[in-house]
Structures are given as C-alpha cells and as structure tokens.
N, C-alpha and C positions, 0 to 999 in steps of 0.2 A: 616137781619144782622146775626141772628143765623145760617142760612143756609151757609152764606159765611164763617163763622168761622169753621164750620164743614168741609167744603171743604179744607180749608187751613190746618187744622189739619191732614186730610187724606194725603195730599201731603207731609207733613213733615214726616209722617210715612214711606211712600214708597220711598222717595228720597235717603235715605242712601243706598238703594240697587240698584239704577239706575246705569248702566254701570258696575256692578260687575258680573264677570263670575261665573258660577256655580262651586262649589268646584271640583277640580281635572281637570279642563279644562283650556286650554290656550285662550288668547284673539283672536278674529277673525283675527287680523292683526299681530299676533306673527310670528317670524321667527325661523326655526329650522335648526341646523347644526349637522352633525354626523361625528365622527372620530374613528379610530381604532389604538390601539398601543399594539404590533406591527401589521403591516399589513400582516405579514407572520408568521405562527406558525407551530410547529411540530405536528404530529399525536399523538394520545393516551394521551390526557389530558393536552396539552399545552393551554395557555390562552392568549387571546387578550382582552384588556380593551376597551369597547365600551363607548364612551362619547357623549351624546346628550346635546346640549346647546339651550335653548329656551329663546328668548328675545323679548321685546316689540320694536316697531319702535323707541322709544327713546333710545334704547340700554340697558335699565334697564331689569333685569331678571323678568320673570314671577313669579307669586306667588308660594311659597313653596308648595309642595304637588301636583303639576301638574302631572298628570298620563301619563306615556309613555309606550306604548305596544310594545314589541319586538318579532320579529320572525327571523328565520335563515333557509337557505336552506341546511346547512350542519353543523354538530356539534350540540351543545346544548347551550341554553341561557335561563335565567329566563324570564318568560312571561312578567313581568312588573317591573317598577321602577318609583319612584317619584323624582321630582326636589327638590334640595336645592340650593338656590341662583341661580336658573335658570339652574342648571346642574343635569342631571340624568345619573348615571353610571351603567353599567351592564358588564357581563363577558361572552365572547364567549369561550366555552370549546370544544376542538377538540375531535373527536372520532377516529376510526380506518381508516376511509375513507379519501382519498386525493382528492383535488379539490378546487373550489372556493365557499366560504361561503358568500352568499349575506345576510347581516344583515339589517333588515328593522325596523325602529322606527316610531311609529304612535301616534299621540295625537289628541284629539278632540279640534278643534279650532272654538269656537262659535258653530254653528249648523253643521259645516263641520269637515272633518278630514284632517290632514296634514301628509304626509309620506315622509321620507328620507331614503336613503339606502347607504350602503358602502360594498365593497368587501374585504374579507380577504382570503388570500391563505393559504390552509392547505396542507402542504407537508410532505413527509417522509424524514426528515433531516438525519436520520440514514443511508440513502443511499448515502449521500454526493456526489450529482451529479456534484457539481462545485468545488470540492476539488482539490488541487494540490497533486499529488502522486509522492513522491521522492523515487526511488528505488536504493539501493546500495548493493554491494556484497563484501564479505571479506572471502577469497581473490578473486581477479578478475581473477586469473588463477589457474586452478586445473588440476590434472592428469586424464587421462581416466582410465577406468577399465583395470587393467593389473596385472602382477605378483606381483607388489608392492602394488596395491590397488585392491585386488580381489573383494571387494564389491563396488568399485568405490570411487573416492575422493569427498570431500564435500566443498561447499561454503555456508556461511551464508548469506541469503538474507533478507534485512530489507526494509519495505515499510512505510515511514512516510506520514501520512494523515494529510493535512493542509486545513481545510475547508475555503471557501472563506470569510465567515463572522467572522473568527477569533476565533470561539468557540472551545471548547475542544471536541475531539472525544470520544464517549462513550466507555469505556472498554468493550471488548467482541464483538465489531463490526467486522463481518466477511469480510475479504479481500480475493479475489479470485486470484489464481496464475496459470500461465501456462509457459511452456518453449519449445523452438524449438529444444532443444537437452538435453539429460539426463532426469532425472525425478525430480518432485517436488510435494509435497502435494497440492491438489487442493484448499485448503483454510486454513487460519490461523486467529485467533482473535487478535484484537488490545489490547495493554496494554500501557497506556500513549500515545496514538496516533500512536503507532508503531506496525505493524504486522511483526513477525519474522518467517521465513521459511528456508528450506535447499534444495539447489540444489545438487543432487547426479549425478555424471557422469556415463555414460555407456562406452562401448568399443570404441565408435566412437569419434575421435577428431574433433574439429571445434569450432565455436562460438555459444554459447547458449544465446539466447535472452530470458530473463526472464521478464514476464509481470505481474504486479499487478493491479487489477481492483476493484473499489468499487462497491457496489450493484447498485449505480446510474449511473455507466458507466465511471467515472473518472478513468484514468489509467496512469501508468508510466512504463518504462522499464529500464533494465540494461543488459549489455553484459558481459558474462563470457567466457574466453578462456579456452577450454579444450585441453590441449597440453601435449603430451608425452615427458617429459624432462628426465625421468628416463630410457627410453629405447634407446638403441643405434641404429642409422641408418647407422653408418659407424664405422668400427673398423680398425685401422691401426696398424700393428704389425711390430716391428723392432727387429733386433738381433745385439748385440754388444759383441764380434765381429761377423761378418757374415760368417767368415771362421774359422773353429775349427778343430784341429787335434783329432784323436781318443783318448779318454780319457780326452779330454778337456771340457771346459764349455762355455756357452754363456748366457749373460743376455737378457732375452726376455721381451720387453715392449709392452703392448697393450694400445692404446689410444682410448677412446670411444667418439664419437660425436653424438649429436641428430640431428634431421632433420633440425634444425636451425643453425648448425655449432657450437653449444656450447658444452663444456665438459659435459659428463654425470658422475655425482658423485653418489656413493652409489649403482652402478649396480653390479650384480653378474657376475663373469667371471670364466670360467674354461679353462685350457690349456690341449692340447693333442699333441702327436707327432706321426709321422710315425715310422716305424721300424728303430732301430739303436740309439734311444735316449730315455731319460726319463726326466720328469719334477720334480723339487723339491717339488712342491705342490701335486704331486701324484693324480691329478684330483680333489683336494679339491676346494671348491668355494672360490674365492678371491673377494674383494670388491674394486671398483674403488675409487680413491681419488678425492680431489677437482679439480685436473687437468685432471680428467677422465682417470687416468692411473693405470695400474696393472702391476707388475713385477714378473717374475718367472725365475728360472735358468734351462737351458737345459744342461744336461750332455750327452756327446757322448760316447757310449759304446766303450770300448777299443778293443773289438773283432769284431766290426761291419765291414762289407764289403761294406756298402752303400756309395755312393759318396755325398749324400745330405739327409738332414732330413727336413721334413716340420712340422713346429709348428703352430697349430691353436688355436686361442682364440675365445671362444663363449660366447655370452651374450644373453640369451633368444634365439630368432631365428636368430640373426645376428652373422656372423662369419668374421674373418679376419686371414690371414696367412702370414708367412714369410718362406723363404727357407734358411737353413743354409748349407753351403758347408762343406763337411767333407774332410779334407786334410790327406795325408799320414804321 
C-alpha cells in the first residue's frame, strides 16, 4: 500500500509538465505564416515590416516568448524575435544593393524545425523607372541664331516626373536631357518633382525634339520649332508715284515677308539708290512696323540726266528693288 501511494505521488508531480513544450519552442503541430509590408522597398535604409504568426491547430496562438530566428539574403534584419499573442515582428532594412531579399523565419517545433520564407524587392526608387515624364516648352517657337539673337534664342523646358506609385520625387533627383537641334544642358535636378532646363537655338532652323529621361529610363519629349520670323525671305519695294520729274519726290515702301509669308516686324532696313537720286534716310537703318513695312522718300536730282533710278531696300542678306522713271 505504501508503495502504491509513492507511485501515485510521483505521477502527480510529473503530470503538470506532460505535453508542455520547452520554453521558447513551438508545439510540434504549430503552423507558421509570414508576410512583408511593403513587399517593395527603396535602397539605403528603407524598411519592410516582417510579421510571423504562429498558431496551434485550434487557431489559438502559441505561448508568448516562442523564439523565431530570422535570416535574409539581402539587406539586414535582427537575428531573432519572440512571439506575443502568437505574433513575432521584425524589420528588414535595405542597404545599397538592389535585388530580391528572401527573408526566412525559423522556429523549433518539438524536436524539429519549421521554416517559412517571403521575398521582398529592394529597388532604387530614385531612378523612377515607371514614372510618367511630362515635358513642356515655353515658348514652343523660338528664333534661330541670327543678327537679332547672336547667342541664339531660348525656350524654357520643364520635365514633370510623376512616379507610378503616387509618391513625391526627391528634390535633387537628376533628369537627363538631349535635343535633336540646338543645345541643352545634359542634366538638371528636380525641385518639387519638376526639372527645369533651357533649350538654346543655333543657326539652323527646324524642329528640335527635346527628350527628358529619368535614371531608370522613363522618358518624355516635346517639340520646339526653331523658325526665323525676324529675317525677311522676300522684300517687295514699291514707288508712289513710279514716274517722277527731275526735282520731284516719290514715296518708297518696302514690305518684308518671312519664309511663311508673314510680315516681318522689327527688322532693320537700309535704302540706297543709283545715280540721280538720294534717300531721305541717307542710309540710316529703319525698322519695319507690324505690317512689315518701311517707308522712305526718294528725291530726284534736278540736274540729273538719267532716265531711271533704281531704289534698293536691304535687310540683312535679302534685298528688293524698284525702278523709278525720271521724266523731263
């Protein structure tokens, strides 16, 4: 009888520990899940929260303090964390390298180990590969390099960078520029998501296609017309009257047109004559008005013996003439 009581007492001592896992380990039938928020992070210190949930078959959490061991193939992570209400939390911190970080969580389950993994993309978001690049020009038409613009005309180019995820672009992000005509600085930094640059024309007219590109390859373009509107392609000269007696005068009008048939305003014009006449301007530079016109007065010498006088209007390299008949 005494021996039976001793056996029962021994069983009572050891029964409370039966089925109890060693401290820090999960039950042999526990289930682990892992998640990462967000699943894509930037380089250089961005963070993804790694969450591991460990539950019993009943759905109840494992004991607090269950130890989870973490590793990662890229970036950095704390070696271990313990559960609270069945949840262990850790943080993946990115470094300078881009790629896929495979984060692995492991726990001891009974006499075995259980492992779960998840991938987190580490990208260089400052390169903005998926951004929309909206390029604009002001003005969209400029003059070529000429007498009026000896250094070339200028258009302000702006590139608005809109990342696909809606986040703001870091100030100072370099955007790269190129042009098919004229010149532009090769790069410009962003401020408030906008990079500003300047297209400068050369002597060649035409269409300049300006391209703005992010480091990640997203790009946009805008066209700027380089068009000579201040230089005359045609000068038509008229005389009123076209027949003048010796000692008489005639009003000479020069009308300037550009290559598109538009009036050329603000262009310099000089008049000259052949023998027998003189101009009121005496060779001074006159400026064309809004209708592309310049007027001068021809005076026919009283003593001239010529039968006609040719009046020539010149603007840069372009000229136009009219013949005035001298009557007796």
